[in-house]
Every structure is written in C-alpha cells, then in structure tokens.
TORRO-960241 format. One record per residue (C-alpha): residue number from 1; residue in three letters; x, y, z. Coordinates in Angstrom, 2 decimals. Layout:
residues N
{rec NUM,"ALA",{X,Y,Z}}
...
end
This chain:
residues 432
{rec 1,"UNK",{0.04,-0.11,-0.12}}
{rec 2,"UNK",{1.03,3.49,-0.89}}
{rec 3,"UNK",{1.61,6.55,1.48}}
{rec 4,"UNK",{-0.06,9.58,0.29}}
{rec 5,"UNK",{1.75,13.01,1.27}}
{rec 6,"UNK",{0.61,16.59,0.32}}
{rec 7,"UNK",{2.49,19.79,0.16}}
{rec 8,"UNK",{0.93,23.17,0.27}}
{rec 9,"UNK",{1.72,26.26,-1.43}}
{rec 10,"UNK",{3.77,27.39,1.59}}
{rec 11,"UNK",{6.04,24.71,1.41}}
{rec 12,"UNK",{6.67,25.49,-2.14}}
{rec 13,"UNK",{7.06,29.10,-1.97}}
{rec 14,"UNK",{10.73,29.53,-3.44}}
{rec 15,"UNK",{13.61,27.43,-4.54}}
{rec 16,"UNK",{14.82,26.88,-1.09}}
{rec 17,"UNK",{11.15,25.68,0.04}}
{rec 18,"UNK",{11.26,23.35,-3.19}}
{rec 19,"UNK",{14.61,22.12,-2.19}}
{rec 20,"UNK",{13.55,21.30,1.42}}
{rec 21,"UNK",{10.52,18.89,0.27}}
{rec 22,"UNK",{13.12,16.94,-2.12}}
{rec 23,"UNK",{15.24,16.37,1.13}}
{rec 24,"UNK",{12.18,15.30,3.29}}
{rec 25,"UNK",{11.04,13.25,0.35}}
{rec 26,"UNK",{14.71,11.36,0.16}}
{rec 27,"UNK",{13.48,9.85,3.38}}
{rec 28,"UNK",{11.03,7.97,1.61}}
{rec 29,"UNK",{12.67,7.27,-1.77}}
{rec 30,"UNK",{12.44,3.36,-1.10}}
{rec 31,"UNK",{8.68,3.64,-0.61}}
{rec 32,"UNK",{5.78,3.86,-2.59}}
{rec 33,"UNK",{4.24,7.44,-2.52}}
{rec 34,"UNK",{1.60,9.55,-3.92}}
{rec 35,"UNK",{2.40,13.42,-3.74}}
{rec 36,"UNK",{-0.16,15.98,-4.23}}
{rec 37,"UNK",{1.07,19.63,-4.20}}
{rec 38,"UNK",{-0.64,22.88,-4.42}}
{rec 39,"UNK",{0.13,26.07,-6.39}}
{rec 40,"UNK",{3.33,27.90,-5.54}}
{rec 41,"UNK",{3.30,30.37,-2.42}}
{rec 42,"UNK",{0.16,33.01,-3.05}}
{rec 43,"UNK",{0.03,32.18,-7.02}}
{rec 44,"UNK",{-3.72,31.35,-6.33}}
{rec 45,"UNK",{-4.42,34.92,-4.97}}
{rec 46,"UNK",{-2.73,36.32,-8.10}}
{rec 47,"UNK",{-4.47,34.27,-10.33}}
{rec 48,"UNK",{-7.93,35.31,-9.21}}
{rec 49,"UNK",{-6.76,38.78,-9.55}}
{rec 50,"UNK",{-5.91,38.15,-13.25}}
{rec 51,"UNK",{-9.66,36.39,-13.64}}
{rec 52,"UNK",{-11.26,39.40,-11.77}}
{rec 53,"UNK",{-9.44,41.66,-14.25}}
{rec 54,"UNK",{-10.07,39.79,-17.44}}
{rec 55,"UNK",{-13.95,39.90,-15.97}}
{rec 56,"UNK",{-13.92,43.71,-15.88}}
{rec 57,"UNK",{-12.24,44.02,-18.62}}
{rec 58,"UNK",{-10.13,46.81,-17.41}}
{rec 59,"UNK",{-6.90,45.93,-19.52}}
{rec 60,"UNK",{-4.61,44.35,-16.74}}
{rec 61,"UNK",{-5.20,40.84,-17.04}}
{rec 62,"UNK",{-2.26,39.85,-19.65}}
{rec 63,"UNK",{0.22,41.76,-17.24}}
{rec 64,"UNK",{-0.87,40.33,-14.37}}
{rec 65,"UNK",{-0.75,36.86,-15.81}}
{rec 66,"UNK",{2.67,37.66,-17.27}}
{rec 67,"UNK",{3.97,38.52,-14.04}}
{rec 68,"UNK",{2.83,35.16,-12.53}}
{rec 69,"UNK",{4.76,33.19,-15.77}}
{rec 70,"UNK",{7.71,35.03,-15.12}}
{rec 71,"UNK",{7.74,34.17,-11.45}}
{rec 72,"UNK",{7.49,30.01,-12.65}}
{rec 73,"UNK",{10.34,30.27,-15.16}}
{rec 74,"UNK",{12.60,31.90,-12.91}}
{rec 75,"UNK",{11.73,29.68,-10.18}}
{rec 76,"UNK",{12.86,27.08,-12.70}}
{rec 77,"UNK",{15.76,28.65,-13.66}}
{rec 78,"UNK",{17.10,28.59,-10.27}}
{rec 79,"UNK",{16.47,25.29,-9.87}}
{rec 80,"UNK",{17.03,23.23,-13.00}}
{rec 81,"UNK",{19.62,23.67,-16.05}}
{rec 82,"UNK",{19.17,25.59,-18.99}}
{rec 83,"UNK",{17.36,23.79,-21.74}}
{rec 84,"UNK",{15.40,21.73,-19.54}}
{rec 85,"UNK",{12.43,20.18,-20.61}}
{rec 86,"UNK",{10.46,21.86,-17.95}}
{rec 87,"UNK",{10.67,25.01,-19.92}}
{rec 88,"UNK",{8.48,24.08,-22.76}}
{rec 89,"UNK",{6.07,22.01,-20.10}}
{rec 90,"UNK",{5.55,25.20,-18.64}}
{rec 91,"UNK",{4.92,27.32,-21.94}}
{rec 92,"UNK",{2.28,24.61,-22.56}}
{rec 93,"UNK",{0.59,24.83,-19.55}}
{rec 94,"UNK",{0.51,28.81,-19.50}}
{rec 95,"UNK",{-0.84,28.46,-22.93}}
{rec 96,"UNK",{-4.31,27.08,-21.72}}
{rec 97,"UNK",{-5.15,30.04,-19.78}}
{rec 98,"UNK",{-3.77,32.54,-22.49}}
{rec 99,"UNK",{-5.90,30.99,-24.81}}
{rec 100,"UNK",{-8.91,31.80,-22.50}}
{rec 101,"UNK",{-7.64,35.28,-21.94}}
{rec 102,"UNK",{-7.45,36.30,-25.31}}
{rec 103,"UNK",{-11.37,35.49,-25.71}}
{rec 104,"UNK",{-13.86,37.96,-24.34}}
{rec 105,"UNK",{-14.81,37.02,-20.57}}
{rec 106,"UNK",{-17.17,33.87,-20.65}}
{rec 107,"UNK",{-20.84,34.28,-19.48}}
{rec 108,"UNK",{-20.42,32.21,-16.64}}
{rec 109,"UNK",{-17.53,33.71,-14.53}}
{rec 110,"UNK",{-17.11,30.18,-12.60}}
{rec 111,"UNK",{-16.74,28.37,-15.59}}
{rec 112,"UNK",{-14.01,31.01,-16.84}}
{rec 113,"UNK",{-12.49,31.05,-13.13}}
{rec 114,"UNK",{-11.96,27.34,-13.24}}
{rec 115,"UNK",{-10.27,27.17,-16.61}}
{rec 116,"UNK",{-7.59,29.76,-15.69}}
{rec 117,"UNK",{-7.04,28.74,-11.90}}
{rec 118,"UNK",{-6.07,25.67,-12.55}}
{rec 119,"UNK",{-2.61,26.80,-13.97}}
{rec 120,"UNK",{-1.26,27.48,-10.95}}
{rec 121,"UNK",{-1.41,23.55,-9.43}}
{rec 122,"UNK",{-0.33,22.28,-13.07}}
{rec 123,"UNK",{2.88,24.77,-13.37}}
{rec 124,"UNK",{4.33,24.03,-9.64}}
{rec 125,"UNK",{3.65,20.47,-10.18}}
{rec 126,"UNK",{5.66,20.28,-13.35}}
{rec 127,"UNK",{8.52,22.29,-11.74}}
{rec 128,"UNK",{8.62,20.06,-8.55}}
{rec 129,"UNK",{8.44,16.87,-10.55}}
{rec 130,"UNK",{11.30,17.89,-12.51}}
{rec 131,"UNK",{13.46,19.09,-9.39}}
{rec 132,"UNK",{12.79,15.67,-8.19}}
{rec 133,"UNK",{13.84,13.84,-11.19}}
{rec 134,"UNK",{17.00,16.11,-11.35}}
{rec 135,"UNK",{17.76,14.96,-7.77}}
{rec 136,"UNK",{17.59,11.30,-8.56}}
{rec 137,"UNK",{14.01,10.86,-7.13}}
{rec 138,"UNK",{12.49,9.10,-10.00}}
{rec 139,"UNK",{8.69,10.40,-10.01}}
{rec 140,"UNK",{6.20,10.18,-12.82}}
{rec 141,"UNK",{3.79,13.26,-13.55}}
{rec 142,"UNK",{-0.18,12.80,-13.38}}
{rec 143,"UNK",{-2.77,15.00,-14.17}}
{rec 144,"UNK",{-5.43,15.07,-11.49}}
{rec 145,"UNK",{-8.17,16.32,-14.23}}
{rec 146,"UNK",{-7.88,12.46,-15.84}}
{rec 147,"UNK",{-8.69,10.65,-12.66}}
{rec 148,"UNK",{-10.86,13.00,-10.19}}
{rec 149,"UNK",{-14.40,13.82,-11.89}}
{rec 150,"UNK",{-16.91,15.82,-10.56}}
{rec 151,"UNK",{-20.30,17.35,-11.82}}
{rec 152,"UNK",{-20.38,20.38,-13.88}}
{rec 153,"UNK",{-20.53,22.83,-10.69}}
{rec 154,"UNK",{-17.68,24.62,-11.42}}
{rec 155,"UNK",{-15.66,26.00,-8.12}}
{rec 156,"UNK",{-17.27,23.58,-5.84}}
{rec 157,"UNK",{-17.22,20.46,-7.79}}
{rec 158,"UNK",{-18.91,17.17,-6.29}}
{rec 159,"UNK",{-16.80,14.11,-6.92}}
{rec 160,"UNK",{-18.28,11.45,-9.05}}
{rec 161,"UNK",{-17.07,8.93,-6.85}}
{rec 162,"UNK",{-17.91,5.94,-8.72}}
{rec 163,"UNK",{-16.28,7.06,-12.01}}
{rec 164,"UNK",{-13.21,8.46,-9.79}}
{rec 165,"UNK",{-12.76,5.17,-8.22}}
{rec 166,"UNK",{-12.83,3.70,-11.75}}
{rec 167,"UNK",{-10.30,5.77,-13.28}}
{rec 168,"UNK",{-7.88,5.83,-10.05}}
{rec 169,"UNK",{-7.55,1.87,-10.55}}
{rec 170,"UNK",{-7.09,1.97,-14.31}}
{rec 171,"UNK",{-4.69,5.10,-14.54}}
{rec 172,"UNK",{-2.76,5.52,-10.97}}
{rec 173,"UNK",{-2.89,1.73,-9.86}}
{rec 174,"UNK",{-0.29,0.85,-12.42}}
{rec 175,"UNK",{2.21,3.75,-11.91}}
{rec 176,"UNK",{1.88,2.85,-8.18}}
{rec 177,"UNK",{3.08,-0.61,-9.15}}
{rec 178,"UNK",{6.05,0.86,-10.70}}
{rec 179,"UNK",{9.25,1.97,-8.95}}
{rec 180,"UNK",{9.57,5.81,-7.58}}
{rec 181,"UNK",{6.87,8.33,-6.62}}
{rec 182,"UNK",{3.53,9.48,-8.56}}
{rec 183,"UNK",{2.96,13.32,-8.28}}
{rec 184,"UNK",{-0.12,15.04,-9.14}}
{rec 185,"UNK",{-2.15,18.31,-8.20}}
{rec 186,"UNK",{-4.50,19.25,-5.73}}
{rec 187,"UNK",{-7.49,20.85,-5.91}}
{rec 188,"UNK",{-8.21,20.31,-9.82}}
{rec 189,"UNK",{-10.65,17.95,-11.50}}
{rec 190,"UNK",{-12.60,17.42,-14.50}}
{rec 191,"UNK",{-16.27,16.79,-15.84}}
{rec 192,"UNK",{-17.10,13.84,-17.96}}
{rec 193,"UNK",{-16.89,16.06,-20.88}}
{rec 194,"UNK",{-13.23,17.02,-19.95}}
{rec 195,"UNK",{-14.12,20.50,-18.50}}
{rec 196,"UNK",{-11.95,21.60,-15.87}}
{rec 197,"UNK",{-13.46,22.08,-12.30}}
{rec 198,"UNK",{-11.84,22.75,-8.75}}
{rec 199,"UNK",{-13.16,21.18,-5.45}}
{rec 200,"UNK",{-13.37,24.56,-3.70}}
{rec 201,"UNK",{-10.77,26.71,-2.15}}
{rec 202,"UNK",{-8.05,25.18,-0.01}}
{rec 203,"UNK",{-9.04,21.91,-1.76}}
{rec 204,"UNK",{-5.68,19.99,-2.08}}
{rec 205,"UNK",{-6.07,18.46,1.41}}
{rec 206,"UNK",{-9.40,17.11,-0.09}}
{rec 207,"UNK",{-7.76,15.84,-3.47}}
{rec 208,"UNK",{-5.11,13.97,-1.29}}
{rec 209,"UNK",{-8.05,12.37,0.71}}
{rec 210,"UNK",{-9.76,11.36,-2.95}}
{rec 211,"UNK",{-6.31,9.37,-3.70}}
{rec 212,"UNK",{-6.07,7.73,-0.27}}
{rec 213,"UNK",{-9.67,6.76,-0.15}}
{rec 214,"UNK",{-9.80,5.42,-3.88}}
{rec 215,"UNK",{-6.58,3.69,-3.77}}
{rec 216,"UNK",{-6.76,2.00,-0.06}}
{rec 217,"UNK",{-3.67,4.42,1.10}}
{rec 218,"UNK",{-1.73,3.10,4.18}}
{rec 219,"UNK",{-1.80,6.45,5.38}}
{rec 220,"UNK",{-2.05,10.35,4.58}}
{rec 221,"UNK",{0.42,13.33,5.73}}
{rec 222,"UNK",{-0.46,16.85,5.43}}
{rec 223,"UNK",{3.13,18.94,5.30}}
{rec 224,"UNK",{2.55,22.08,7.18}}
{rec 225,"UNK",{4.35,25.16,8.38}}
{rec 226,"UNK",{3.33,24.36,12.18}}
{rec 227,"UNK",{4.06,21.43,14.31}}
{rec 228,"UNK",{0.66,19.58,13.96}}
{rec 229,"UNK",{-3.05,20.54,14.77}}
{rec 230,"UNK",{-2.93,23.45,17.30}}
{rec 231,"UNK",{-5.26,24.50,19.97}}
{rec 232,"UNK",{-5.92,28.10,18.04}}
{rec 233,"UNK",{-4.39,29.97,15.64}}
{rec 234,"UNK",{-0.98,31.31,16.93}}
{rec 235,"UNK",{-1.56,34.31,15.00}}
{rec 236,"UNK",{-4.89,35.26,16.75}}
{rec 237,"UNK",{-4.13,33.42,20.07}}
{rec 238,"UNK",{-1.73,33.33,22.62}}
{rec 239,"UNK",{-0.22,30.22,24.41}}
{rec 240,"UNK",{-1.61,27.84,21.93}}
{rec 241,"UNK",{-0.57,24.01,22.06}}
{rec 242,"UNK",{-0.46,20.92,19.72}}
{rec 243,"UNK",{-2.79,18.34,20.09}}
{rec 244,"UNK",{-0.57,14.82,19.85}}
{rec 245,"UNK",{-3.53,12.93,18.87}}
{rec 246,"UNK",{-6.95,13.56,17.52}}
{rec 247,"UNK",{-10.35,11.60,16.76}}
{rec 248,"UNK",{-11.89,11.57,13.65}}
{rec 249,"UNK",{-14.97,13.22,15.07}}
{rec 250,"UNK",{-12.93,16.06,16.91}}
{rec 251,"UNK",{-10.81,16.74,13.54}}
{rec 252,"UNK",{-14.29,17.05,11.51}}
{rec 253,"UNK",{-16.05,19.24,14.08}}
{rec 254,"UNK",{-12.80,21.52,14.07}}
{rec 255,"UNK",{-12.26,21.77,10.08}}
{rec 256,"UNK",{-16.11,22.50,9.65}}
{rec 257,"UNK",{-15.82,25.19,12.44}}
{rec 258,"UNK",{-13.04,26.73,10.78}}
{rec 259,"UNK",{-9.71,25.29,11.90}}
{rec 260,"UNK",{-7.52,26.01,9.02}}
{rec 261,"UNK",{-4.71,23.19,9.20}}
{rec 262,"UNK",{-7.19,20.82,7.35}}
{rec 263,"UNK",{-9.59,21.15,4.87}}
{rec 264,"UNK",{-13.27,20.47,5.90}}
{rec 265,"UNK",{-13.94,17.76,3.50}}
{rec 266,"UNK",{-10.57,15.90,4.23}}
{rec 267,"UNK",{-11.56,13.78,7.20}}
{rec 268,"UNK",{-14.84,11.77,6.13}}
{rec 269,"UNK",{-13.13,9.82,3.41}}
{rec 270,"UNK",{-10.23,8.58,5.84}}
{rec 271,"UNK",{-12.73,7.64,8.48}}
{rec 272,"UNK",{-14.89,5.28,6.01}}
{rec 273,"UNK",{-11.63,3.24,5.54}}
{rec 274,"UNK",{-10.03,3.84,8.95}}
{rec 275,"UNK",{-7.16,5.70,7.45}}
{rec 276,"UNK",{-4.81,7.52,9.96}}
{rec 277,"UNK",{-3.98,10.90,8.77}}
{rec 278,"UNK",{-0.54,12.92,9.96}}
{rec 279,"UNK",{-0.17,16.72,10.14}}
{rec 280,"UNK",{3.63,17.52,10.32}}
{rec 281,"UNK",{6.04,19.86,9.71}}
{rec 282,"UNK",{8.14,20.49,6.80}}
{rec 283,"UNK",{10.18,22.50,9.22}}
{rec 284,"UNK",{10.89,19.85,11.53}}
{rec 285,"UNK",{9.98,16.87,9.84}}
{rec 286,"UNK",{11.34,14.62,12.51}}
{rec 287,"UNK",{8.73,16.30,14.99}}
{rec 288,"UNK",{5.84,13.68,16.00}}
{rec 289,"UNK",{3.14,15.91,14.25}}
{rec 290,"UNK",{-0.79,15.19,15.28}}
{rec 291,"UNK",{-2.17,11.60,14.67}}
{rec 292,"UNK",{-5.60,11.80,13.48}}
{rec 293,"UNK",{-7.28,8.07,13.62}}
{rec 294,"UNK",{-10.38,6.07,14.88}}
{rec 295,"UNK",{-12.48,7.52,18.01}}
{rec 296,"UNK",{-10.04,7.97,20.83}}
{rec 297,"UNK",{-11.96,8.26,24.21}}
{rec 298,"UNK",{-10.02,11.43,25.56}}
{rec 299,"UNK",{-10.19,14.73,27.23}}
{rec 300,"UNK",{-9.44,17.56,25.08}}
{rec 301,"UNK",{-8.72,21.01,25.85}}
{rec 302,"UNK",{-10.55,23.96,25.11}}
{rec 303,"UNK",{-10.05,24.57,21.09}}
{rec 304,"UNK",{-10.87,27.81,19.26}}
{rec 305,"UNK",{-11.05,28.33,15.83}}
{rec 306,"UNK",{-11.75,31.78,13.95}}
{rec 307,"UNK",{-13.37,32.29,10.78}}
{rec 308,"UNK",{-13.30,35.89,9.30}}
{rec 309,"UNK",{-15.14,37.20,6.52}}
{rec 310,"UNK",{-18.51,35.97,7.68}}
{rec 311,"UNK",{-22.15,37.49,6.63}}
{rec 312,"UNK",{-25.11,37.41,8.83}}
{rec 313,"UNK",{-28.47,37.06,7.06}}
{rec 314,"UNK",{-31.61,37.50,9.12}}
{rec 315,"UNK",{-34.45,36.60,7.24}}
{rec 316,"UNK",{-38.33,37.13,7.85}}
{rec 317,"UNK",{-41.74,36.72,5.67}}
{rec 318,"UNK",{-42.99,39.71,3.91}}
{rec 319,"UNK",{-46.53,39.01,5.44}}
{rec 320,"UNK",{-45.44,38.36,9.29}}
{rec 321,"UNK",{-46.44,35.06,9.30}}
{rec 322,"UNK",{-44.13,32.62,11.19}}
{rec 323,"UNK",{-41.21,30.80,9.10}}
{rec 324,"UNK",{-42.92,27.94,8.96}}
{rec 325,"UNK",{-41.91,24.47,7.06}}
{rec 326,"UNK",{-42.55,25.20,3.62}}
{rec 327,"UNK",{-40.64,28.26,4.10}}
{rec 328,"UNK",{-37.60,26.49,5.13}}
{rec 329,"UNK",{-37.92,23.96,2.60}}
{rec 330,"UNK",{-37.65,26.69,-0.12}}
{rec 331,"UNK",{-34.87,28.35,1.77}}
{rec 332,"UNK",{-32.77,25.47,1.92}}
{rec 333,"UNK",{-33.14,24.76,-1.57}}
{rec 334,"UNK",{-31.68,28.07,-2.50}}
{rec 335,"UNK",{-28.90,27.38,-0.14}}
{rec 336,"UNK",{-28.24,24.09,-1.84}}
{rec 337,"UNK",{-28.65,25.48,-5.12}}
{rec 338,"UNK",{-25.94,27.94,-4.72}}
{rec 339,"UNK",{-23.94,26.02,-2.56}}
{rec 340,"UNK",{-23.42,28.29,0.28}}
{rec 341,"UNK",{-21.40,27.42,2.99}}
{rec 342,"UNK",{-23.87,27.73,6.24}}
{rec 343,"UNK",{-21.72,27.92,9.20}}
{rec 344,"UNK",{-24.29,28.52,12.10}}
{rec 345,"UNK",{-28.16,28.93,11.81}}
{rec 346,"UNK",{-30.85,29.65,14.32}}
{rec 347,"UNK",{-34.36,30.22,13.92}}
{rec 348,"UNK",{-37.37,31.96,15.85}}
{rec 349,"UNK",{-40.85,32.04,15.16}}
{rec 350,"UNK",{-40.88,34.88,12.36}}
{rec 351,"UNK",{-37.21,34.95,11.26}}
{rec 352,"UNK",{-34.38,32.70,10.34}}
{rec 353,"UNK",{-30.65,33.90,10.54}}
{rec 354,"UNK",{-27.70,32.19,8.98}}
{rec 355,"UNK",{-24.07,33.00,9.05}}
{rec 356,"UNK",{-22.34,32.09,5.70}}
{rec 357,"UNK",{-18.69,32.57,4.47}}
{rec 358,"UNK",{-18.47,35.77,2.70}}
{rec 359,"UNK",{-19.17,35.21,-1.06}}
{rec 360,"UNK",{-20.67,38.65,-2.44}}
{rec 361,"UNK",{-22.02,37.09,-5.66}}
{rec 362,"UNK",{-23.66,34.26,-4.38}}
{rec 363,"UNK",{-25.03,36.22,-1.34}}
{rec 364,"UNK",{-26.52,38.84,-3.58}}
{rec 365,"UNK",{-28.04,35.99,-5.69}}
{rec 366,"UNK",{-29.61,34.57,-2.76}}
{rec 367,"UNK",{-31.27,37.59,-1.51}}
{rec 368,"UNK",{-32.69,38.54,-4.89}}
{rec 369,"UNK",{-33.61,35.14,-5.30}}
{rec 370,"UNK",{-36.02,35.40,-2.02}}
{rec 371,"UNK",{-36.93,38.88,-2.17}}
{rec 372,"UNK",{-40.35,38.40,-3.32}}
{rec 373,"UNK",{-41.28,36.34,0.05}}
{rec 374,"UNK",{-38.81,37.46,2.57}}
{rec 375,"UNK",{-37.15,40.57,3.82}}
{rec 376,"UNK",{-33.38,40.25,4.55}}
{rec 377,"UNK",{-31.39,41.91,7.04}}
{rec 378,"UNK",{-27.81,41.93,6.10}}
{rec 379,"UNK",{-24.61,42.37,8.05}}
{rec 380,"UNK",{-21.21,42.02,6.70}}
{rec 381,"UNK",{-17.41,42.03,7.66}}
{rec 382,"UNK",{-18.44,39.74,10.90}}
{rec 383,"UNK",{-16.16,37.02,12.70}}
{rec 384,"UNK",{-17.54,33.72,13.97}}
{rec 385,"UNK",{-15.74,32.15,16.89}}
{rec 386,"UNK",{-16.08,28.67,17.72}}
{rec 387,"UNK",{-15.12,27.30,21.00}}
{rec 388,"UNK",{-15.03,23.46,21.23}}
{rec 389,"UNK",{-14.86,21.97,25.03}}
{rec 390,"UNK",{-15.58,25.47,26.12}}
{rec 391,"UNK",{-14.87,26.63,30.11}}
{rec 392,"UNK",{-16.56,29.41,31.40}}
{rec 393,"UNK",{-13.59,31.68,31.95}}
{rec 394,"UNK",{-12.50,31.22,28.50}}
{rec 395,"UNK",{-16.04,32.57,27.20}}
{rec 396,"UNK",{-16.07,35.60,29.36}}
{rec 397,"UNK",{-12.87,36.36,27.88}}
{rec 398,"UNK",{-13.91,36.01,24.62}}
{rec 399,"UNK",{-17.13,37.92,24.75}}
{rec 400,"UNK",{-15.03,40.97,26.19}}
{rec 401,"UNK",{-15.12,44.49,23.88}}
{rec 402,"UNK",{-17.09,42.49,21.08}}
{rec 403,"UNK",{-20.73,43.10,20.10}}
{rec 404,"UNK",{-22.64,39.76,19.90}}
{rec 405,"UNK",{-25.01,39.35,16.76}}
{rec 406,"UNK",{-25.34,35.76,17.56}}
{rec 407,"UNK",{-24.64,33.15,20.22}}
{rec 408,"UNK",{-25.43,29.41,20.29}}
{rec 409,"UNK",{-24.80,26.45,22.48}}
{rec 410,"UNK",{-24.68,23.19,21.49}}
{rec 411,"UNK",{-23.53,20.58,24.11}}
{rec 412,"UNK",{-20.04,21.31,24.55}}
{rec 413,"UNK",{-19.50,23.94,21.37}}
{rec 414,"UNK",{-20.21,27.74,21.71}}
{rec 415,"UNK",{-20.43,29.72,18.70}}
{rec 416,"UNK",{-20.35,33.61,18.81}}
{rec 417,"UNK",{-21.10,35.64,15.62}}
{rec 418,"UNK",{-19.44,38.90,16.37}}
{rec 419,"UNK",{-17.94,42.46,14.91}}
{rec 420,"UNK",{-14.54,42.37,13.87}}
{rec 421,"UNK",{-12.39,43.48,16.79}}
{rec 422,"UNK",{-8.66,44.84,16.51}}
{rec 423,"UNK",{-5.83,42.95,17.01}}
{rec 424,"UNK",{-4.71,44.22,20.12}}
{rec 425,"UNK",{-7.89,43.21,21.88}}
{rec 426,"UNK",{-7.57,39.42,20.99}}
{rec 427,"UNK",{-5.01,37.52,22.81}}
{rec 428,"UNK",{-7.19,35.38,25.11}}
{rec 429,"UNK",{-5.26,32.13,25.79}}
{rec 430,"UNK",{-7.70,29.25,24.06}}
{rec 431,"UNK",{-5.43,26.45,26.84}}
{rec 432,"UNK",{-6.97,28.31,29.99}}
end
C-alpha cells in the first residue's frame, strides 16, 4: 500500500522551500508515495486577480498573468539547468490559460475561473516533478483532471466517486506498481466532458483524501508550517498547544468550524476506511506531529477556531407569518442550489438567521432569489468564533469588547457571531 503526501503552497514558495521538500522525500525514496502539491506560494490569489481583471475588462489581465509566468520561469531557472524540458512544458501549461484570456470574458464566471485558476497547480507540479527527477528521485507526473471526476458545478465540484474510483484503478494503480513516486495536483478535477473544475478553495487536502480513499492508502500526511494541529491559530491567540492525537470526529468538528490546518472535506473519506491522517511540519520533519485516527476516548483542552469574513442574514416573511416548514424548505433549496456554506443557523417564530462565508456574488443572488417572499437584514464583515470544550472563564474572556450578533450553545460547542475586533484586544488563551 502507498502512502499519500500533500505539500501546500507555503512549502513550495521558493527554490529553498522546494529543495527542502526534496530533502524530506529523500527519506522515503524506497517507499511507494503519491504526492499531491498545491500552487506555489500566493499564486492562486494572483490568478484570482487575473480572472477578476479579465472579467472586468480593465486591460490589466495580460500584464498580471505575465508576472505570474515570470515567477515560475525564474524559479525553474534557479532549480534546473538551462534548456531543461520543463521550460517547454511550462510554456504549454500557460498557453491553456492564455487562450481563455484572449477571448471575451465567458458569461459563466465560475466556468472561466476554473479554466484559468488550474494553471497554478499544473505549473507548480511540473517544476516540482522536474526537480525531483533532477536530484535522483524517480517521479512520474499525473494530471489529476484525468482521474478526479466531478459534476458540472464550477468552483465547488462534487466528486463522482464511482467514476473517480474506476479511473484511479485504471490510471493510477499501474503507476503505483512501478518504482518511484507519483506526483499530481491538488484542488483541480474535471467533468465527464473534460471541462476543468475545482473542489473549492484550499481543496488540495481533499484531493489527497480522494486519492487515499480510492487507492486504499496506508496513510495520509499533510506537511504544514506548524508542528501539528494546535488548540488555536497562533497568529490570533496566545499560548496555543499542539494536540498529539485527535479522533476523526473531533477533527471533523474543528475543520467544519473553521480550523485552517485541514480542509473540512478531508476527514470523512479517511474515516470511512479507518486510514490514519498525520499532520507534520516540513520545518521539523522529525517532529511527531498530530495523528488523527479512529475515535479516541480522551479529554481535550478548549479548542478555538476563528472564521473571518462572515455574513449574517436575518430572514423574515413579508406577511409577518411564522417561518414555517414550507418556508424553510424553499430557503434550504436556494442554499443548496448556490452551495452557500452555512456555518451557523438559528430560527425563531418569525425569523431565520444564517451565518455564511462572505461570497458577495452568491449572497447577492440568494437575497435576490427570495426577495419576493422574504425580507433580509444583512450584516457583513463579521467574525465567527467557535469554542469546542468551552470553559466559562474562556467564554467570558472571548466576549469582552465585542458586539455579539448571535450566540449558540450546542452541548460542549459554543459559537459567537461578532463584530471584527482590533488585534490588540484579541489575545485570549484558548488553553486556559
């Protein structure tokens, strides 16, 4: 059985980082690995700016895209000798997006987004594969779009597990039975008609879980710039500690509520087959990291997650009737159609409130779609704070200096929807 590794953008941000990845992989050169990589550094953000510029027609898209190409060619030149085949492969990769940019903006923005954004993962994987070969680590490059198949909803594709499983066995299994590594891309997939789709922002963890599930992997490892899963984001909270072990259930709860260390969809495929997940540091690869495995009866310290850029929608009927079952059915159908990510919901007799990730186009479309029957009060630029295994003194500390728009307690989980607060006033200790 193979092990599955995922390296994110921060582990590939420059030449020194890619050399570090190669040094980590040298430790596993006799093992059967499937390696999933993200786009370099902040490339996805830069490509999003290209896409927005093209959609607006402001004339800057080509210039922005040229800068992204230059970064990749310069990095390849720093790692590989002049004339290496990777330069031609990179050129071919960028041409795919160039064709899209030479056409008028596509009327389906999400479709256009996916056809351009995929270049980040494709280009980074070409460079990493070439460098691994260059340092003597036999590696074969695989286009993830040939094996991960989704529906035709762009930017948030849902996996066709049956077709994906068949393709994994037909295309990937033979490669795994040969010496060397298999290297592929996170985040990207395709429809049955070969149109590129994506799995949702930061979806490379999920890609790795799909490979691990379909190929019955021995284990999955996410390599991060932190020592493992922490009790809070160290950039936001003081005195966080590393969790040595987590149950699948606890990890699912943490990621659903906004813990950034793992993509929310990652855990369930692994849980279904009891495949262990390790979160380890590419800065300290000898560290123990965090093991996520089958349910562990254990006591956890308070764990705090924070989701920024939240929108709270308070919905009421225009005729002042109760928000009844048929109203909720309509609202949930609209939410499902738009794939709005609802992080918290609460209802009363005459209103229904949801807190969603800030996505202006989707939120605007949702409000417009229910305007005939419902009034909506909207509040943007909020934060959602979630505390697992909460303690009263910590809750009191987190409430200080905040306007609380919504608060909910469910067993040992507490959530606050609050106004954004200055960094100076946000240094509670999630372990106290």
